[in-house]
C-alpha beads as a LAMMPS data file, in Angstrom:
LAMMPS data file: protein, C-alpha beads

249 atoms
248 bonds

1 atom types
1 bond types

-500.0 500.0 xlo xhi
-500.0 500.0 ylo yhi
-500.0 500.0 zlo zhi

Masses

1 110.0

Atoms # bond

1 1 1 -314.435 434.008 -196.028
2 1 1 -312.947 434.025 -192.599
3 1 1 -309.219 435.151 -192.341
4 1 1 -308.323 435.466 -195.943
5 1 1 -311.115 437.913 -197.075
6 1 1 -310.428 440.275 -193.740
7 1 1 -306.296 439.954 -193.816
8 1 1 -306.400 440.701 -197.268
9 1 1 -308.445 443.993 -197.325
10 1 1 -306.450 445.264 -194.159
11 1 1 -303.101 444.351 -196.040
12 1 1 -304.783 446.277 -199.462
13 1 1 -305.928 449.503 -197.005
14 1 1 -302.362 449.636 -195.498
15 1 1 -300.260 449.785 -198.789
16 1 1 -302.581 452.648 -199.779
17 1 1 -301.942 454.145 -197.079
18 1 1 -298.522 453.603 -197.510
19 1 1 -298.396 455.043 -200.686
20 1 1 -300.368 457.833 -200.230
21 1 1 -298.580 458.768 -197.223
22 1 1 -295.079 457.980 -198.795
23 1 1 -294.309 456.414 -195.835
24 1 1 -292.504 453.163 -196.475
25 1 1 -293.506 450.443 -193.839
26 1 1 -290.377 448.293 -193.701
27 1 1 -292.780 445.086 -192.092
28 1 1 -296.666 444.391 -192.376
29 1 1 -297.490 442.633 -189.311
30 1 1 -300.501 440.136 -189.200
31 1 1 -301.917 439.534 -185.083
32 1 1 -304.653 437.320 -184.312
33 1 1 -306.768 439.654 -181.573
34 1 1 -306.379 436.784 -179.098
35 1 1 -302.932 436.607 -179.242
36 1 1 -301.175 437.225 -175.797
37 1 1 -296.632 437.675 -176.168
38 1 1 -294.530 437.502 -173.537
39 1 1 -290.776 438.296 -173.981
40 1 1 -288.783 435.091 -172.014
41 1 1 -286.000 436.244 -169.351
42 1 1 -283.071 436.496 -171.983
43 1 1 -279.882 433.725 -172.198
44 1 1 -276.834 434.329 -173.439
45 1 1 -277.650 431.896 -176.078
46 1 1 -280.946 433.929 -177.273
47 1 1 -278.907 437.381 -176.791
48 1 1 -279.297 439.570 -180.097
49 1 1 -278.771 442.472 -178.365
50 1 1 -276.994 444.893 -175.671
51 1 1 -280.086 445.882 -173.502
52 1 1 -283.270 443.952 -175.287
53 1 1 -286.542 445.226 -174.076
54 1 1 -289.092 443.144 -171.423
55 1 1 -291.739 444.481 -173.415
56 1 1 -292.487 441.933 -176.098
57 1 1 -293.343 444.059 -178.828
58 1 1 -290.637 445.822 -178.693
59 1 1 -287.989 443.022 -178.387
60 1 1 -289.545 441.756 -181.706
61 1 1 -289.328 445.344 -183.521
62 1 1 -285.723 444.869 -182.229
63 1 1 -285.350 441.247 -183.606
64 1 1 -286.865 442.593 -187.075
65 1 1 -284.224 445.153 -187.075
66 1 1 -281.277 443.288 -186.311
67 1 1 -282.000 440.362 -188.803
68 1 1 -284.201 442.328 -191.117
69 1 1 -286.204 438.769 -192.229
70 1 1 -288.031 438.200 -194.997
71 1 1 -290.712 436.675 -192.884
72 1 1 -290.464 437.216 -189.134
73 1 1 -292.523 435.866 -186.252
74 1 1 -293.126 434.487 -182.386
75 1 1 -292.033 431.798 -180.810
76 1 1 -295.390 429.670 -180.771
77 1 1 -293.869 426.438 -179.247
78 1 1 -297.458 425.128 -178.918
79 1 1 -297.543 424.279 -182.753
80 1 1 -294.619 422.481 -183.368
81 1 1 -292.019 425.600 -183.652
82 1 1 -289.569 424.148 -181.174
83 1 1 -287.252 426.803 -180.398
84 1 1 -283.189 426.269 -180.871
85 1 1 -281.969 427.051 -177.535
86 1 1 -278.460 427.732 -178.650
87 1 1 -279.840 430.685 -180.998
88 1 1 -281.581 433.903 -181.251
89 1 1 -283.655 432.428 -184.335
90 1 1 -285.147 429.540 -185.563
91 1 1 -286.084 428.471 -189.096
92 1 1 -289.823 427.506 -188.927
93 1 1 -293.094 428.641 -189.555
94 1 1 -296.026 429.978 -187.970
95 1 1 -298.657 427.223 -188.379
96 1 1 -301.419 428.892 -186.155
97 1 1 -302.554 430.721 -189.584
98 1 1 -299.914 433.210 -189.038
99 1 1 -301.340 434.348 -185.365
100 1 1 -298.254 436.687 -184.944
101 1 1 -296.091 437.701 -188.118
102 1 1 -294.580 440.252 -189.789
103 1 1 -293.995 439.757 -193.353
104 1 1 -291.149 442.364 -194.988
105 1 1 -292.720 444.558 -197.404
106 1 1 -290.685 443.422 -200.538
107 1 1 -291.567 439.668 -199.782
108 1 1 -295.150 441.141 -200.358
109 1 1 -294.005 440.890 -204.103
110 1 1 -294.660 437.149 -204.191
111 1 1 -296.639 436.102 -200.969
112 1 1 -299.410 438.373 -201.262
113 1 1 -302.666 438.193 -201.054
114 1 1 -303.296 435.392 -199.262
115 1 1 -305.217 432.986 -201.219
116 1 1 -308.869 431.894 -200.605
117 1 1 -309.095 428.675 -203.639
118 1 1 -309.381 426.156 -200.744
119 1 1 -311.675 428.585 -198.006
120 1 1 -314.492 426.699 -198.117
121 1 1 -312.458 423.192 -197.259
122 1 1 -310.240 424.579 -194.373
123 1 1 -310.034 428.139 -192.441
124 1 1 -306.176 427.430 -192.896
125 1 1 -305.701 426.608 -196.313
126 1 1 -304.458 430.096 -197.271
127 1 1 -301.937 429.735 -194.542
128 1 1 -300.526 426.793 -195.857
129 1 1 -300.165 427.934 -199.232
130 1 1 -298.359 430.985 -197.693
131 1 1 -296.029 428.505 -195.885
132 1 1 -295.283 426.906 -199.339
133 1 1 -294.598 430.009 -200.940
134 1 1 -292.183 431.408 -198.194
135 1 1 -290.941 428.105 -198.182
136 1 1 -290.278 428.393 -202.199
137 1 1 -289.015 431.369 -202.197
138 1 1 -287.400 432.611 -198.891
139 1 1 -286.367 429.444 -197.432
140 1 1 -283.148 430.780 -195.784
141 1 1 -284.860 433.855 -194.355
142 1 1 -287.599 432.949 -192.203
143 1 1 -286.860 433.370 -188.881
144 1 1 -288.241 432.942 -185.268
145 1 1 -287.896 435.038 -182.682
146 1 1 -287.082 432.285 -180.131
147 1 1 -287.402 435.134 -177.079
148 1 1 -290.793 436.200 -177.853
149 1 1 -293.718 433.756 -176.981
150 1 1 -297.097 433.458 -178.587
151 1 1 -299.945 431.882 -177.329
152 1 1 -303.549 432.401 -177.948
153 1 1 -305.403 430.619 -174.867
154 1 1 -308.571 431.582 -176.031
155 1 1 -310.970 431.369 -179.088
156 1 1 -314.130 432.839 -179.888
157 1 1 -316.942 430.793 -181.764
158 1 1 -315.212 430.517 -185.451
159 1 1 -318.685 429.310 -186.967
160 1 1 -319.424 425.563 -188.853
161 1 1 -318.168 427.261 -191.894
162 1 1 -314.150 426.855 -190.550
163 1 1 -313.533 423.525 -191.095
164 1 1 -310.006 422.393 -189.403
165 1 1 -308.611 420.490 -191.890
166 1 1 -305.981 420.897 -194.590
167 1 1 -305.513 418.508 -196.828
168 1 1 -302.468 418.771 -198.640
169 1 1 -303.907 419.344 -202.258
170 1 1 -302.694 423.262 -201.345
171 1 1 -299.009 422.664 -202.098
172 1 1 -300.325 420.467 -205.217
173 1 1 -302.481 423.657 -206.165
174 1 1 -299.400 425.981 -206.207
175 1 1 -296.968 423.168 -208.340
176 1 1 -299.401 423.490 -210.573
177 1 1 -298.786 426.759 -211.500
178 1 1 -295.090 426.445 -212.131
179 1 1 -293.634 425.367 -215.714
180 1 1 -292.962 421.839 -216.299
181 1 1 -289.731 423.554 -218.093
182 1 1 -288.896 425.510 -214.745
183 1 1 -285.665 424.232 -212.724
184 1 1 -287.754 425.516 -209.659
185 1 1 -290.792 422.695 -210.604
186 1 1 -289.162 419.583 -209.070
187 1 1 -287.787 421.369 -206.055
188 1 1 -290.799 422.739 -205.165
189 1 1 -291.882 421.788 -201.499
190 1 1 -294.560 419.176 -201.760
191 1 1 -293.697 418.164 -198.435
192 1 1 -294.577 420.173 -195.245
193 1 1 -292.638 423.251 -194.862
194 1 1 -291.326 422.611 -191.357
195 1 1 -289.317 419.797 -192.923
196 1 1 -287.292 421.559 -195.399
197 1 1 -284.002 422.562 -194.574
198 1 1 -282.576 426.105 -194.587
199 1 1 -279.680 428.216 -193.607
200 1 1 -280.630 431.436 -191.613
201 1 1 -278.554 434.214 -193.164
202 1 1 -278.657 437.819 -193.121
203 1 1 -280.237 439.490 -195.514
204 1 1 -277.053 442.188 -196.129
205 1 1 -277.767 443.861 -199.979
206 1 1 -280.015 441.504 -200.951
207 1 1 -283.630 442.769 -202.190
208 1 1 -286.700 440.138 -201.552
209 1 1 -288.666 441.310 -204.488
210 1 1 -289.202 438.705 -206.950
211 1 1 -288.421 440.359 -210.550
212 1 1 -291.265 440.296 -213.157
213 1 1 -288.782 438.100 -215.628
214 1 1 -288.667 435.389 -212.880
215 1 1 -292.682 434.902 -213.206
216 1 1 -292.391 435.065 -216.556
217 1 1 -289.882 432.394 -217.185
218 1 1 -291.184 429.888 -214.236
219 1 1 -294.839 430.112 -213.684
220 1 1 -297.756 429.787 -215.554
221 1 1 -299.290 433.019 -216.103
222 1 1 -302.672 431.656 -216.835
223 1 1 -303.084 429.510 -213.662
224 1 1 -305.540 431.003 -210.907
225 1 1 -302.645 431.490 -208.440
226 1 1 -300.156 433.241 -210.240
227 1 1 -302.786 435.427 -211.919
228 1 1 -304.097 436.570 -208.215
229 1 1 -300.442 437.761 -207.727
230 1 1 -300.413 439.013 -211.146
231 1 1 -303.372 441.623 -210.273
232 1 1 -302.083 442.171 -206.847
233 1 1 -298.547 443.481 -207.902
234 1 1 -300.688 445.648 -210.855
235 1 1 -302.117 447.734 -208.636
236 1 1 -300.558 451.300 -208.724
237 1 1 -300.471 451.654 -204.913
238 1 1 -298.762 447.851 -204.722
239 1 1 -295.954 448.946 -206.970
240 1 1 -295.674 452.258 -204.999
241 1 1 -295.339 451.128 -202.045
242 1 1 -294.116 447.556 -202.369
243 1 1 -292.103 447.075 -205.791
244 1 1 -290.394 450.612 -205.511
245 1 1 -291.625 451.743 -208.794
246 1 1 -291.289 455.756 -208.266
247 1 1 -293.399 456.718 -210.632
248 1 1 -296.421 455.299 -209.472
249 1 1 -296.198 456.867 -206.385

Bonds

1 1 1 2
2 1 2 3
3 1 3 4
4 1 4 5
5 1 5 6
6 1 6 7
7 1 7 8
8 1 8 9
9 1 9 10
10 1 10 11
11 1 11 12
12 1 12 13
13 1 13 14
14 1 14 15
15 1 15 16
16 1 16 17
17 1 17 18
18 1 18 19
19 1 19 20
20 1 20 21
21 1 21 22
22 1 22 23
23 1 23 24
24 1 24 25
25 1 25 26
26 1 26 27
27 1 27 28
28 1 28 29
29 1 29 30
30 1 30 31
31 1 31 32
32 1 32 33
33 1 33 34
34 1 34 35
35 1 35 36
36 1 36 37
37 1 37 38
38 1 38 39
39 1 39 40
40 1 40 41
41 1 41 42
42 1 42 43
43 1 43 44
44 1 44 45
45 1 45 46
46 1 46 47
47 1 47 48
48 1 48 49
49 1 49 50
50 1 50 51
51 1 51 52
52 1 52 53
53 1 53 54
54 1 54 55
55 1 55 56
56 1 56 57
57 1 57 58
58 1 58 59
59 1 59 60
60 1 60 61
61 1 61 62
62 1 62 63
63 1 63 64
64 1 64 65
65 1 65 66
66 1 66 67
67 1 67 68
68 1 68 69
69 1 69 70
70 1 70 71
71 1 71 72
72 1 72 73
73 1 73 74
74 1 74 75
75 1 75 76
76 1 76 77
77 1 77 78
78 1 78 79
79 1 79 80
80 1 80 81
81 1 81 82
82 1 82 83
83 1 83 84
84 1 84 85
85 1 85 86
86 1 86 87
87 1 87 88
88 1 88 89
89 1 89 90
90 1 90 91
91 1 91 92
92 1 92 93
93 1 93 94
94 1 94 95
95 1 95 96
96 1 96 97
97 1 97 98
98 1 98 99
99 1 99 100
100 1 100 101
101 1 101 102
102 1 102 103
103 1 103 104
104 1 104 105
105 1 105 106
106 1 106 107
107 1 107 108
108 1 108 109
109 1 109 110
110 1 110 111
111 1 111 112
112 1 112 113
113 1 113 114
114 1 114 115
115 1 115 116
116 1 116 117
117 1 117 118
118 1 118 119
119 1 119 120
120 1 120 121
121 1 121 122
122 1 122 123
123 1 123 124
124 1 124 125
125 1 125 126
126 1 126 127
127 1 127 128
128 1 128 129
129 1 129 130
130 1 130 131
131 1 131 132
132 1 132 133
133 1 133 134
134 1 134 135
135 1 135 136
136 1 136 137
137 1 137 138
138 1 138 139
139 1 139 140
140 1 140 141
141 1 141 142
142 1 142 143
143 1 143 144
144 1 144 145
145 1 145 146
146 1 146 147
147 1 147 148
148 1 148 149
149 1 149 150
150 1 150 151
151 1 151 152
152 1 152 153
153 1 153 154
154 1 154 155
155 1 155 156
156 1 156 157
157 1 157 158
158 1 158 159
159 1 159 160
160 1 160 161
161 1 161 162
162 1 162 163
163 1 163 164
164 1 164 165
165 1 165 166
166 1 166 167
167 1 167 168
168 1 168 169
169 1 169 170
170 1 170 171
171 1 171 172
172 1 172 173
173 1 173 174
174 1 174 175
175 1 175 176
176 1 176 177
177 1 177 178
178 1 178 179
179 1 179 180
180 1 180 181
181 1 181 182
182 1 182 183
183 1 183 184
184 1 184 185
185 1 185 186
186 1 186 187
187 1 187 188
188 1 188 189
189 1 189 190
190 1 190 191
191 1 191 192
192 1 192 193
193 1 193 194
194 1 194 195
195 1 195 196
196 1 196 197
197 1 197 198
198 1 198 199
199 1 199 200
200 1 200 201
201 1 201 202
202 1 202 203
203 1 203 204
204 1 204 205
205 1 205 206
206 1 206 207
207 1 207 208
208 1 208 209
209 1 209 210
210 1 210 211
211 1 211 212
212 1 212 213
213 1 213 214
214 1 214 215
215 1 215 216
216 1 216 217
217 1 217 218
218 1 218 219
219 1 219 220
220 1 220 221
221 1 221 222
222 1 222 223
223 1 223 224
224 1 224 225
225 1 225 226
226 1 226 227
227 1 227 228
228 1 228 229
229 1 229 230
230 1 230 231
231 1 231 232
232 1 232 233
233 1 233 234
234 1 234 235
235 1 235 236
236 1 236 237
237 1 237 238
238 1 238 239
239 1 239 240
240 1 240 241
241 1 241 242
242 1 242 243
243 1 243 244
244 1 244 245
245 1 245 246
246 1 246 247
247 1 247 248
248 1 248 249
């Protein structure tokens, strides 16, 4: 495994630390080691706070605190993530394998762990699966911070096992895990998630935790990706730090 195994190991350890220290981190941030971030000069249209920091990481933190999206990420416009010039945010995905992305801890209840089913086909397949799951449940809560630009100008040698190819089978694989009786089966995003419309909205008092009942009523618990999800949710430290089950802390 390339990205997938490493990110799952790092995420699992971070959640373990959160549970052990009873520190309820609001966001878990993934960032490639070759990423360079910068803060755009702020236009009136991209202003979302009074005095926005010129430090891109501090500004991104301010963005997360202001809008509290399920998934937040920087503006990687070189990968088709063109910013809305009239809004501080744009509803997109980060397609360069989440090179700089923040996942709300409650959203981990459905989008984690990274799925390695197609890892030998493409090093980017787990990200395609991640994007589809985000569109499935959090389509209105995936927000790009337009004023923080993200680039990764150089890459190390990924090796011959890292095949740069996404087949589209990833979304079909996920759809097979949704029960035919579920009303969500028909609306599952089989197309490119970048083309799925949404209406970005503030979180307010809603929760991002996907309840057990939703999984039981809509997903095939015998399917591989659903079993991986259930195994992740069953871990004591995940119950504590992600699902907020106090008796597990």
